[in-house]
N, C-alpha and C positions, 0 to 999 in steps of 0.2 A: 503493500498499499502506500502512497506518494507521503503519507505521514508518518510512517515508519520511516521510510527512506531520508527524512527530513530529521530525524531522531538520529540517526544512524551518522549524521554530518553537520554538528551543533556548528561547524564555524562558517556552515554555509546556510545556517539558518535564517537570520535577515533574509538574505537576497529571496530566498525562496515564500518569506514571510510576504515580500512588496509583491511577490505575481499573484499571489495569493488573493490579496487586495483588488484585483482585477477581475478573478475567476470565482469567488467565492461570493462576493457581494459584501464585503464589510469591512470597516475602517479602525486600522490599528490607531489613529490617532483620536478617531471622536468616539470609540464605543465606550459605555460606559464602565463595562469591565474592566478593560484597561487602565482607564484612569484611577480607580479604585486600587488595584492591586501596585501600578507601578512606584505608588508611596511605599510599598513595606521594602523594597529593596533599594541600595545606595546606586548612584550614579547608572541611570538606565538609559545611557549614551546609545542612540543606534535604532532606538523603538520607537522614539517620536521628538521631534521640536520642543523644549519645553515654552509654552506661553509665556510672552512677556508677563512681570508682576503686575503693570496696571492695566490690563486688560484682558477680559474674559470673552471675547467675540468669538463667532462661530469656528470650528475647523478649518482648515486650507482645504482648498478644491484638488490641489494637486500635490504629490509627494515625488520630487524629484522628477517631475516631468510625465508623472503615471498620473491618469485623472483619479481622481476617488468618488467613491457613491457616496454618499449622503450617510449618517451613523446608523446602526442599527441597534436595537435594544436586546437584542439577543444572539449569541452567535452560534454558529452550525457544529454540531461535534466535534467535526474534524479542525474548526478553526479553534475550538476550546482548549483541543489537544494541543494542536501547535503554539496555541498563543502560552499556555501553560508551561510548554516546553520552552521556551524564549525564554520566557521569566527563570525558570529552572536554571537554563545555562548561564544565563548571566547574571546569574547571585553565586553562582559557583565562578565564572571569569573574574568576578571581581571580589571573589575569596570572602563572600556574607554570610556568615552562619546562621545570624539573625535572620535576614534576608529570607532565606531558604526555609526556616522553620516557620518563617510568617504566612510564605504563598503554600501551604499545608493544605489549606481547606481548597485552594484554587487546581492543585493538584486532584484530590479527591474529587473534584466534582468534575473534571477532566476524566476520570479513572485512567489515569498516568499506569502505563505496564509495569507490570514487576520490577520487568530490568530498570526502568529508569527511577524508580525506588530506591533500589539496589545501588545505583552509581550514587546515587544522595547519601547513601547512609554510609559504604566505604570510603566517600570524600569525608563526610564529619568524624568518622571513627579515625580516619588517618591523624586528625585534628587533635583528636579528641577533645568534641565538641560536645559539649552537655546536652545541645540537641538532637546527638544521633539516638538514644533512646524513644524522643518524640516520634521523630520521623518512622523508625523501624514501629512504633507502637499502629499508627496510620496505615502504613502498607501492609502489616498482615492483617488490620481488620477487613481489608480488602483484598486481598492477596493471601489468605491463611494457611493454602497448601504448596504452597512456594517453598523448596528445598532452600535455597541462596539464601533467601531472605531469613527462615529461622535458624539457619547457622549463623546469620551475619548477627543475627540479635543475640544470642547466645555470647558471638564472639564480645558484642557489647557489654554484657556483663558480666565475661570474665575481664575486662577492661574495668569494670568498677567493683570488684574484689567481689562478686555475686555468682560465681561459676556453680552453685549448685543449683541457683536458678534458671541457667542457661540450660544444664544437663536436664534438669524435669521438661522443659520445653521439648527439647528431644527426645524423651522419652514420649510425651504426649504426641508429638508429630508419629514417632516409631508406631505406636497404638493404633493411628489413623489409617498407616502404611506400612503395615507390617512387612511386607514384600518389595519395598523400597533398598534396594540393595546399596546404593549409594548413598542412602540417610543412614542406614547400620555403619555401614562402613565412617562416613563423618562423625556417629557420634562411637563408636570407639576410640576415631583418634582423639576426639576432647574429653575422652573419660581417661585416658593415657596421657595427655598434657596436662592433669589435675591428678595424676598419680592414684585415678582408682584403677589399677592393673588387672585386680581379678575379673572384674566387670569386665573390662575392655575385651581383655582374652578370652572369656566366654563367649563374647560376640565375633572375634573374630574366629574362634574356634568352628561357630555354626556354619559361618560359608565355605560352601563345598563347590566342587567341580570345578566346570569353566570358570566360574564367578571367582575362584581363587585364584590371583595375580601374585606376582613376586611382592608387589606394594601391601596386600593383604599379608603373606608370611615374614615380611619385613617388619611390620607394624605389630603383628602376633608376637614377634622375638624382643622387641622392646617392651611390650606389656610382661615376658616373661622375667625378661632382666631387670624389669621393675620390681619383680615379687622376689630376687634374688634366687631365680631359676636358669643361671646361666648354660647348664647343661642341654638342658630342656631347650634351651632358645638354638646353640648351633642347630640345629636340623634343619631349619626356618630360614634360616640366615643363609645355611648352604643352599637351600632350593632357591630363593630369591636371588642366588648370585647365578644360579644355572641357568633362571630363565631370564636375566639379564647381567651379563657378565661383566660389563660396567657399572652397574651399580656400587657406587664408590661408600656410601652409607653404611649399605649392608655388609660391604669388604671392610670399611673402619671397626664397626661393631663386633664384627668377627674376629677381626686381630684382637682387640683390645682382652677378648674373653682366652683367645690363647694366651694371651701374655699372663692374666691374671691366673689363669694354670700352670702358669710357666710352661708352656708349650712353646718355648721361646722361637725354637726354627718353624714352626707351623706359622705364627705370628709374624716373622722375618720376610718369608714367601709371600704373605698376603701383602706386607708394607712395599714390597718391590713390584707387585700388581700396580698398586696406587700410587708410583712413582714413577714408572711406567706412562700410567693415567695422565699425569700430572697435575694430581689432585692434592692440593694445599701442600706444595713441594717441600717446602719449610717444615712445616709441622711433621710429616713423613720422615723427613732425613733425621729430625730429633729422634723419633721412634725407634729409627734404626740405628742408630748410634746408641740409644741407651739399649735395645737388646743385644748388640754387637757386646756391647761391654759385659752386660749381665751372661755373657756367653763365654767372657773371659776370651775376647776377641779387639783388641784393643787398636789393632791394625785397621782392621775394617773398619772399625768405628772413624778410623782417620780419615779414610779412604770416602766416607760418607759425607765428615765433617768439610773435606776438599768441593764435592759438588755442591755445597749450600754455599749461601749470600756470605760476602765479606763484612760482615754487618757487626760493631759490637755486642747486639744483643746474641745474635745465634751464637758467637764465638764465647760471650758469659757464659750461657745456657751448656755448652758442651762444655766447658770446664769445670762446670759445678758437677756435671756428669761422672766427668774425671777424676773429680775429688772424693765425690760418694764412692766410687768403685776402688777409690783407692791408688788410682795409676798416677801418684805426684810427680814422677817425671814429664810426662805427658802435658798433665794440668798446667806444670810452672812454663815448659816451655811454648807453649800455645799464650798463656796469658802475656809471657814477656813480649810476646809478636806486638804487643797493643801497647806497651809502657813507653812515653814520648809521645804518641802520637796524637795530633788532636783531638778532642772530643773522647778520649778515654775514660767511661765511666768511672766512680769510685769503686766499684765491685771489684773491679781488675787488681788493686793496690788490695783490699781489703782480703780478697782470696788467697793472694800473694802471700800474705804476711801469715793468714791461717794455715796455709801450707805449709810454710817456712818453719811454724813451730810444729806443727803436727812431725815432721820428717826430721830434725833436725835437734826440736828443742831449744833453739839458739831465738833466745827472748830478743836480744836485741838486734838482731837479722830481719825477726818480724816486725818488730818495731820501727826499724828503716825503712821498712816498704811504708808504711803510714804516713812518714814523716817526708816520702816522697810525694803526695797527692798535693796538687797543684791546687789550690784556692786563696781567697783573700784571709781564710780563718778555719782553724777545727771545726766541722762538721759534727752533730752530735753522734752520727752514726760511727764514725773517726774515734770519737774518744770513747764509747760504748765499747768500741772492739779493743781499743788499745786497754781497757779497764780489763775487757774480758780476757785479753794477754795475759796479764797481770796475776789474775787470779788464777789461772791454768799454772802459771807458774810460783804460786804458793806466796805472791806478794797483795795482799788482800789488804792490807793498811795503804800501801799506797794505790793500788784498785780505790778504795774509797775515795781517796784525794783527788781524782780523774775524776768520779762520776760526779762529785761535789761539783768541780769547774763547768761539767755540763748542765746541772740545776745551774747554775749563776747563768751561764751563755744562754739557757733555754729555759727561762722559767715556768712557762706556760705547757711544758710537755712532762707525759706522766711518764714516758721511760727511764729518765735517769733516775725518778724518785722509786720508782719501781725496784732498780739497780741497787739502789741504794741503803733501801730494806732490808735486801735477800743479804748484802754484805755486812750490815749489821747483827743480822742474825749469823752469820759465819763467824764473825768475828766476838759471840755471846752476848753481844749487847742487847739481848733479847728485849728489853724494857723499852727500852730508847726507837727497836724495831717497830715493834706493837704501837709504841705510841703516833711513830711517824705513821702507817698503816693507818691508823684511825683519822686520824688529818687527812691522808690522802684519798680516803672513801667518802669523806664528807664533800672534799672539793672535785674530784671525780667520782661524782654518784653512780655512771651507769659503765664505771671500766670493771668489767668482768675481771680480769686480771690481776687488781688490784684486792677487789672482794675475795677473791679465791685467796690470795696471799693474805689477807688480814684473817680470814677464816682458818686457815692453816697455822699462823701464828698461835691463835685462840686454841687451837687442837693444842699444838706443841706446850704451849705454858699450862695445859690442865684446865683451861677452862671450857669444855665441852660444851657446856650450855649455850655461852653466846657463838662458839664456833657452829654449832647447829644451827643457829639464829641466821647468822651471817651467810651459811651456804644457802638456808631458806630463802633468804633475800636474792641470794644471787639466782636463782631458779626461779623466783616471780619476776627477775628481771631479764633473765637469758634462759629460757625452758630449756633448751639443747645444750648447755653447757654439760658436756659427757663428764669433768669431773666432778662436780657441784652434785648431779646425779647420782656420781657413784659412793659421794661421800655421805649425801643424806639415806642412798640406799642400803649403804654398809652400815650405818651408824642403829638405823632402826632395825635391821637384822640382828646385829649385835645384840642391841636392847632387847629382842624380840616382841619389837613391838609394831602396830601397822605393817604387816609381814608381804599381804598383797601389795601394798602402795611399793614397799620396799621391791618387789620383784619386779613389779610393772617400771619405775624405776632403775633398774639393773639391766632389765631388756631392752631398754629403750638406748642408756649409757653403752652398754654393748654394738646395740647397731649403727648408731653414730658415731663409735670408734671400734672397728672389729678387731679382734685378735690383740688385744692388750690384756697382757696376765693379769695384771691386778683387779683389772675389772670384772674378767671370767670368776677368777676366785671368788671377790663379793659375790657373784650371781649365785656361784656352788654354795656358799655359807649360807643366803638368805634362801636357797633350795632346802638345806640341812635345818636350817630355823624354822622350816616350815612344815617338816616333815618328808620333803618329797625325794626320798634318799636316791633311788634310780638318777635323779635330774642332776643330783647334788657331784655323785660320783661321775656321771657323765662331763660336768663341766670340772670339776676339777683335774680330770685328766687332760682336760682339753688346757687347762692353763700350764699347767706342767711341760706338756709337749710344745706350747708356742715358746717357753722358754723355762730351761730345765737348771738355769743358775739363777733362779728369781729369788726374791724375798723368803727367808726361813718360814715365816708366818703362813705363808701358802702351801710350803712342803706339811707346817702341822696342823693345816685345814685337812689337807689330804690325809695324814695320819686318823685323824679326830673321825672323819668322814668314814673309811676303808675301815675302822675300830669299829664303829657304831654296828656295817652292816658285816661284821663277824669275817672281814676280809685280811686275816691275820698278817700273812705274809706281804701282803702289797701296805699295810698300816708301818710293819714295821721298817719296811725300805723307807715308808715317806719320813717318818720318826728319825731315824739315821739321816737321810738327807737334809733336814730341819738340823739337827745337832752340830751335823758338818759345817754349818755356814755361822756357828757360834752366837746363837740367839742368847737373849737375855733372859730369859725364862728357861734355861737349860736344863736346869736340877729338874723341874717340872715337868719335862718332857723325859728326862731318864728315866723319871716314876712312871708316867704313862709307859714307857715302853717296857718295862720290867713286869709291870699288870698285863701284858700281852698274854 
């Protein structure tokens, strides 16, 4: 239809409108509908010539040489549709959000197609406009079965931090259109985006036969990964890649799973494929360097380095990997290539100081690297690194002096104050450390590290009640602080109270910081105190498997749990391990060992 053709070509809309003046027997200048609506948008140039203020005479008889017929009271449906679209496009052209919202009644009257409403909604959403939901409300009142409009509204609700309402809308849509495969797919994607993985996975799993595409397999794998079922996700990713050999997102997810499983050769092969596809080459090269170092292939890692960009950021990232894998000579050689060049980042000097001390235990040589940093004065990071090196060399008092220099130079920074508190505690000036920490948490009330430090000092000083209160405050401000979750959960378990909450907190801590032996030990102890012995035994075995050189209290807990379950030999081995670490309660442990 001509009207639809006009809508597809908004830049030709004015020309089309002028032609319609002659063909459709109406006047854009003289009609009542136009004069009312034009006031609702800004700068309506091109639709009409504004009348002089001192004249309200009859409309002109012609426009650019085209004879105009007298104004008519009512527009034809096609004319109304065209006029509404012209005003709509002009509002967008002039970036007039309020003007677009003002012409909603006109768009409703003209019964604008769903595609036009969608265009307006997308434009408003891209601008994070408060009018986006208003436009979509009217659009869906007119076109309730349009999938794109429903999805856009769900996206708008997501932006307004109301994702559940968007998901509920899509559920309603699916109830009315149960066979709409696209709607089911989009609903599942929305659920993945909002981390509602089990329901998303169920929807993806219901898509069968020819309707299953590589995209379905990929997003079902994403849902499984979100549920921490990575092994189950592997065949779906493999099938997605088989259907689309250059499906880089699926290749990336599969490589990451292989890395996590320590199947480094398989991960390396996939990263090589991604490199050939030129997908994010810098990131892929970093992954290849990382896997090569983990496979103890430093020369191969350096070959990948030479393929990368000669930028400070890339070089520093690779040097960090070399340091972490304890390839000190290669890291030192790489960092030295940067020294003296314009724009060398501070990180290069800090890392050279760090590896010099780590490799040679030469404090003066390490500090010399810090002295070479070109700057107008020492930065806070440099001062704190200097203090850290002094601490590692056993010079705590000198380190405290450097930290106080940093406090004086950077009075608004919390990091030097935190370092001062820790050093005071190391120097056994615990009352001063506690007083400084109490003042610091008043000054930096939302600082999680400072609150945890205060709670730890209170605990060490024997004020368990205040420590618990501080940690509870920390959880109120930062519910995902895994250290506070562990402290509160373990304390509740140790005191044998509110054990359900203790388990909830410790399970969350284990999820947020997986494979931390001390957290797994706390979880095992909470299960033990709750009478759930099988779960306790499973978790304490996991704790010592993570790190068999850990704290003697973990081995003590292992002995207590195994003893309760009449696993005598296992308990004996655990108590002996605890005693080997020379705990403070050695005499009590020997007594328990004799009682087995």
